C-alpha positions in Angstrom: 177.7 90.1 93.7 178.1 92.9 91.6 176.6 94.1 88.2 179.6 92.7 86.5 179.6 89.6 88.5 175.9 88.9 87.6 175.2 85.5 85.7 178.8 84.1 87.2 178.1 81.3 89.4 179.1 82.1 93.0 182.4 79.1 92.2 183.6 81.1 89.9 184.3 84.5 91.2 188.5 84.4 93.4 187.8 84.7 96.8 187.2 88.1 98.4 190.4 90.1 98.7 192.5 86.4 97.0 193.5 86.8 92.7 193.8 83.0 91.9 195.3 82.8 88.9 194.1 81.3 85.9 195.6 78.4 83.6 195.1 78.8 79.6 194.5 76.4 77.5 197.1 77.0 74.3 193.9 76.8 72.2 191.6 79.6 74.9 195.1 81.5 74.8 195.3 81.0 70.9 191.3 82.0 70.7 192.1 85.5 72.3 194.7 86.4 70.3 192.0 86.2 67.4 189.5 88.0 68.9 192.4 90.5 69.4 193.5 90.4 65.8 189.9 90.6 64.2 189.3 93.6 66.1 185.1 93.7 66.4 185.7 94.4 69.6 187.4 96.6 71.7 190.8 94.4 72.9 189.4 96.4 76.5 186.5 94.5 76.8 188.1 91.6 75.1 190.3 91.8 78.5 187.1 92.7 81.1 185.9 89.2 79.7 188.5 87.0 79.7 189.3 88.6 82.7 193.4 89.6 82.1 195.4 92.5 81.4 197.1 93.9 79.1 200.4 92.7 79.8 198.8 89.3 79.5 197.8 89.9 75.9 200.7 91.1 74.6 202.7 88.3 76.0 200.2 86.1 74.4 200.2 88.3 71.4 204.2 87.6 71.7 203.8 83.9 71.9 202.7 83.3 69.0 204.7 85.1 66.5 207.5 83.6 68.3 205.8 80.1 67.6 205.1 81.6 64.3 208.3 82.6 63.3 209.6 80.1 64.5 207.8 77.6 62.1 208.5 79.1 58.1 212.1 79.0 59.6 211.8 75.1 59.2 213.9 74.6 56.2 211.0 72.4 53.3 211.5 68.9 53.1 212.6 65.6 55.2 214.2 66.8 58.8 217.4 65.6 60.4 216.9 62.9 62.2 219.6 63.0 65.4 220.9 59.9 66.6 221.9 59.0 70.7 225.1 59.4 72.0 225.4 55.5 72.5 223.4 54.5 68.8 226.6 57.5 68.0 229.3 55.8 69.6 228.1 51.8 68.8 227.9 53.2 64.9 231.8 54.3 65.3 232.7 51.7 66.4 231.1 49.1 64.1 232.8 51.5 61.6 236.5 51.1 62.6 236.1 47.4 63.3 235.3 47.5 59.4 237.0 49.7 58.2 240.4 47.0 60.4 238.9 43.8 58.8 239.0 45.9 55.1 242.6 46.9 55.9 243.7 43.7 56.8 242.2 42.6 53.4 244.0 44.8 51.3 247.3 43.4 52.9 246.1 39.5 52.0 245.2 40.9 48.3 248.8 42.3 48.4 250.2 39.3 49.5 248.3 36.9 46.9 248.7 39.1 44.4 253.1 39.0 45.0 252.1 35.1 44.7 250.4 34.8 41.5 253.4 37.8 40.2 251.7 40.3 39.9 248.5 38.9 39.2 249.2 36.6 36.5 248.1 32.6 37.6 250.5 31.7 35.7 253.6 31.1 37.1 
């Protein structure tokens, strides 16, 4: 064990000769981002402690910026509800059926008005 590895358990170290890919949770990435932004400690020290490369930090910073911009671009108020294609087709058929029935009723109304002498109920 080297001096840098002192204090770490042997299980947390990757096997010799192989770099083990680490999965960082979104919370951990955000914590790293905040530490880098605070500037309390040198960035190199943060990267060594977390076992990251500078490109990893740059990628995290880019993702945070993209997420913030995407979230801030949303307009205030309720978001528009989306419907599935099946629901849309069912609603469209229902609307067409109602329009057809209304057209039939308009024809019936016109016929009744003619029979009643232009709307007058007296003959």
